[in-house]
N, C-alpha and C positions, 0 to 999 in steps of 0.2 A: 726262395726255393731256386736252385740252380737249373739252368736250361740244359745242363749236361749230366750224364750219369757218372756216379762215383763208386757204387758198390756192385760187385759182380759175383756170380757163382758159375762154376764150370762143372757140369755133370759128365763124368767119364773123361778124366784128364789124362788120356793116353795118346792114341794115334794122332789126333789133331789137337785135342784139348790142352795138352801140356804146353804147346806152343802159345796158345791163347793165354794161359795162366802166366807164363814167363813174360810175355809182353805187357800184360796189365800190371804185373808186379813191378816191372822196370819203371813203369809210369807212376808208381807210388800209390796205386789204388788199392782199395780193400777187396781182397779176392778170397772166396771160399771154394775149395775143391771138394766136390762130393765124390765119395769113393765107397765101394763095398767093403774096403779094408781100412782099418785104422792105421795100418802100417804104411800106407801111401803118404809120402811127404813131398812138399814142394817148398823150396826156399821162399820165404816172404808171404806165403799163403797159409790160410787156416784149413786144415783137412777135417772134414766132418764125415764120419762113416754113416751111410744110410742103407736102409733096406727098401728097395723100390717097390716091394709088395706091401709096405707099411706107409700109408699116406701121411700119418701123423709124424713119422720120423723125417720124412722129406720136408714137410711144411716147417717143422722146427728148425731144420738145417738151413732153410731159406729165409729165416726171420731177418728182416732188415736189408735184404738184397733187392736191388732194383732191376738188375738184368740177369737172366738165366741163359747160359749158353749150353745147349745140349750137344754133347760130343760122344754119345753112346755108340757102341759097336753096332754093326748091321743087324746082328741077331737080337739086339735089344731095342729095336725101333719101336716095338709095341709098348714099351714102358714110358714113351713120351707123353701120352695122355695123362698118366698119373703124375708125372713130373709137372706138366702144364697146370693141372688142377691145383697141385700144391703151391706152385708159383703164384697162381692167381690168388689163392687164399692167404698166402704170406704177404701179398701186397706188391709183388713184382710188376713192373710196367712194360717189360720187353722180353720176348722169348726168341731165341735163335734155335730153331729145330734142326735136326740132323739133315744136313744137305751136303755141302763140300764135294760137289761133283757136277754131273750134268744139270742143266736147267730143268726145273720141274714145274714151273708156274703154268705151262701150257699142256702138261701131260693129261691124257684122257684114258690111257690104258697101259698095261705092261708092268714090269717089275717095280717101276718108280711110283706107281699109284699109291703105295703105302705112305710115301712122303707127302704127296699131294693131299691125301686124306688128313694129315696132320695140319696142313694149312687151314683146311676147312674146319677142323676141330677148334683151332685157335680163334678163328673168326666166330665160331658158335659161342665161345665163352668170353669173347671180347678181350682177348689178350693179344696186343699188337706183336707182330713178328718182324724179324729181319731175316730174309732168306739170303744165303751165301752160296753163290755158284762159282766154282773154281776150276772146273775141268778136272782131268785126272792128275794124280800126284806122280811126277816122274821119279821120285825117290821111293815109290811103292809099287807102281803097276808093272814095271818091267820084271815080271816074276813068272815062273813056270805055270802057276795056276791060270794066268791069263795068256799063256802060249808064248811067253818070252823067256826061253831058257838060254839066255845070252852067254852064260858061263860055259855052256856046252855047245855054243855055236848054232843055236836053232831059234827060229822065231816063226810065229804064225800070225798073219795079218788078214783081216777081213777087208775085202775090197781090193783096190789097186795100190793102196798105201800112199795115195797122193792127195788126200784131203787134209788141209791144215787143222791141227788140233791145238786148243789152248791148254797148256800145262801150267800147274802151279805147285811148287814144292810145299810141303807141309809147314815148314818154318815160315815161309812167305804167307801162307794162309793165316797163320797166327798173327803175323804182323799187320796184314790188311784188316783183319777183323778188329784188332785192338785199335788201329788207326781210325777206323769208322766209328767205333763206339766212343772214342775219346774226343773226336773233333766234330762230330755231327750232333746237332741238337736232338733232344728227345722227340720233338715233332717231326724232324726230318727222318729219323730212324723208324718211326712207327709205320708199319705196313709197307716196308720198302724192300728193295733187292740190292744186294751188293754183288757186282759181277767183276771178277778179278782174273788176271792172267799173268804168269811169270815169263812164259816163253811160248812161241807158236811155231810148231814144226809139223811136218807130215811124219807118218811112221817110217816111211822110206828114208827121210832125212835123219830121224832118230837112230835108225839102225846104222846108217852110214857114219854118224858121229861116234857111236859106240865102237864100231869096227876100227875106225881110224885111231881113236884114243888107246884101244887095247891091242891094236895090231892083230885083230882076230877076224877071220872070215865068218860071216853069219849066213847060214843057209835059210832062206825065207820061203815059207809055204804060203801061197795066197789062196784064200777061200773066197769065192764070189759072194756078193751080197745076196744073191738069190739062193745059193746053197746054205748060207748062214741063216737066212730067214726060214727056210724049210726045216732046218734042224731045230730052231727055236719053236716053231709051230708044232713040230712033232712031239717035242718033249719040253714044254714050258716049265720054268722053275729053276731051282738052284743048279741043276746039272748042266744047263745051258746058259747060265747067267753070264759067264765070261764071254761067250759067243755073242750074246745079245749086246753086251757092253761094247765090244769091239765093232759090232754092226752099227751101233748108235754113233760112234766116233767116225766111222766111214761115211755116215750120212750127214756129218757136219754139226752134230749136237754138241756145241761148245759154248762157253760163256759169251764170246764175241758175237755169236749169232743173234743175241738178244738186243744188240745195239751198242751204245757207248760203254766202254769198260771203265769202271770206277777206279781201277788201279792206275789209269792214266792221270788221275788227279794228283798222284804222289810220285813224280818222277825222281824225287830224291832217294827213293828206295830202289836199290839195285837187286831185283829179284834174281834168284838162281836160274841159270839157263840149263838146258839139257847137258851141255858140255860140262858145266859146273857139277851137276849131279853125277854124271858118269865118271868124272875124275875123283870124286870123293871116296 
């Protein structure tokens, strides 16, 4: 029996998952992409349509799979327990729950408690996990929903904008996940955390980089941490999620805050910088 994993399934091969599929396929591994649609195709991977409300269909799709990577959308986080149960019954040995953002291992309250509860559930069924903390995706978060309407010259920052934030582009997230899964032993991966970072910048620096590249003045509105916290407390939930998220970054909740970054082990990989992302 090999000390390393060779068969993988990625559930929700879209926003992050597609990059994981691509990297594992490049390495010549057996990869199953779980999708609600049979029309979803990935070169080199086998697509298996599943109904996440049908436990039997999930279990059948995971037959022979050693590692399950959950990359479901935020609104589908609740489906992870069914996916984990099916993975356990199918004989999988490692589960990557939906993380790919702020560290959640020390969370005790707030919007990310749903992720922490999945950790607890995996422990309750004795299915080892690998938690992946990446910080925000620079190729995704500079969006009007989060207050970054850069195309129209506007940005809203919580705090003073001078807190360093660890960013990792989605393609780099896929690379780091695949690298860990392919080079670390089964024992090393079990109940572990992968902390990665592609670039570290403050939001003030990020805005300055964008402004220089695009020769565009950005009008920045700063919201104090106190005002942001009051807004979240007054109306907790999806309506203030963007404010809460920016507040967490202002308070330094990034992968590097947890200690050594695993991404430092692979200096051969040149991760995308914010400048790379803004030029793309």
